[in-house]
N, C-alpha and C positions, 0 to 999 in steps of 0.2 A: 249698874250702879248709878244713882242719881247724881247729877252735876251740881256743883255748888253755885248757887245763883249769884254769889258775890265774888266770883272769880275775876281776876284782872286780865284774863287771857288776851282780849282784843282792845284793851284801853277803856276809857270811861264811856259810860252809856250816854245816850242822848239826854236822858233826864239829868244825869250828873252835870253834863255840860250846860244845860239850860238853867238849872238851879244855881250852879256856880256863877254864871254870868249875871243872874238876877241878884245874887248876894253881892257880887262885885260892884254893880251899879248902886245898890242900896247903901252899901258901906261907904262908897265914894261920896254919895250925897250927904250921909251923916257926918263924915269927916269934913266935907266942904262947908256945911252949915255950922260946924263947931257946936253940935248939940251936946257933946260930952262936957261935963263941968270940971275939966281939969286943965288949968292954964299951961301945964307942961306939954300936954298933947295939942292944945289949940294953937300953940305958937309955931307948930310945924305944918307945912303944907305937904301932905302925904299923898302919893300916887299909889293906887291899888292896881297893880298890873294884871293879876290873875287870881282867881279863887278856884281851888280844887276841892271837890267834896268826896267824902268816903262813899262807898257803894250804898250804904244804908242812909245817906244824907244827914247823919247825925254829927259829923265833924267836918268843918270847912277850914281849910288852910288858905289864908290870904297872903299873897306875896306882895309886899309893900316896899316902898322906897321914898324917903323924904326928898323933896325937891332939891336937886343939885347933889344929893347923896351926903349932905352935911349932917352930922350928928345922928347917923343912922341907928347906932346902938341905943342912944337916948330915946329916940322916937319909938323904937321897937319895944323898949322897956315900958314906955308910957302906954302903948297900945295893949301890951300884955297886962299891965296893971288895971286897965279899964275894960278888959274884955267882957266882963259880965254886963256892964252898962251898954257896951256896943252890941252885944248879943240881944239885949232887950230892945234896943232901938231898931235893929235890923229886923227882928222878929215881928215887931209891931207894924212894920211897913210891908211885910210879906204874908202870904196865906199858906204857910206850910203847916203840916200836922205837928212837927217838932221844930223847935228853934235849934239850929245847929250850934254846937260848941265852936267858938272861933279860936283859931290858932294863927299866929303871925310869924312869918319868916321874911328875911330880907330877900328882895328880888334881885337876883344876880344876872338877869338877862342882859342888861346893858354892859356889864363887865365882860360877859362872853362875846357880845357883839364887838366890843373893842378888841378883844383877843383875836377874833376872826378877821377883822380889818387889818390888824398888824400882820397876821399870817399871810393874807393875800397881798400885802405890800412887800413881802419878802421876795427878793429877786429870783430865787430858785423856784418858789411856788408859782410866781407869775410866768416864768419860762415854761413850767410844766402845763399850766392852764392854757397858755397860748399855743403850745405844741399840741394839746388835745383838740383845740379848735381847728388847727390846720389839718389834722387827720380826718375830721368830719367832712371837710369840703371836698 
């Protein structure tokens, strides 16, 4: 039986990673230069943390967060409202066969990082980690 070439078995392909990074850089530049003609979007300083692409490279999900995390939902709504114009500007700067559809999600990486720091600050966890280091010596 033939394998599905779009399977997600071992994670994203090199092409997906390369195109995702190219879209991230291009999208960051477009947002930095405020090329979109929307004052609601231009008043936010938005960080594009990561872009994940679908296996066929037709959909790109950008994980974004406004500077300081303030007004995140408002910034996300402005990005979604201007996704067609952002898609056009990103596609103009890239040499892909198809311009990917842009989707936007809030980047929760920093929240998870804070949770991890809090977890490692817990006395019980610190004791377990220090105990594991003693066993290795």
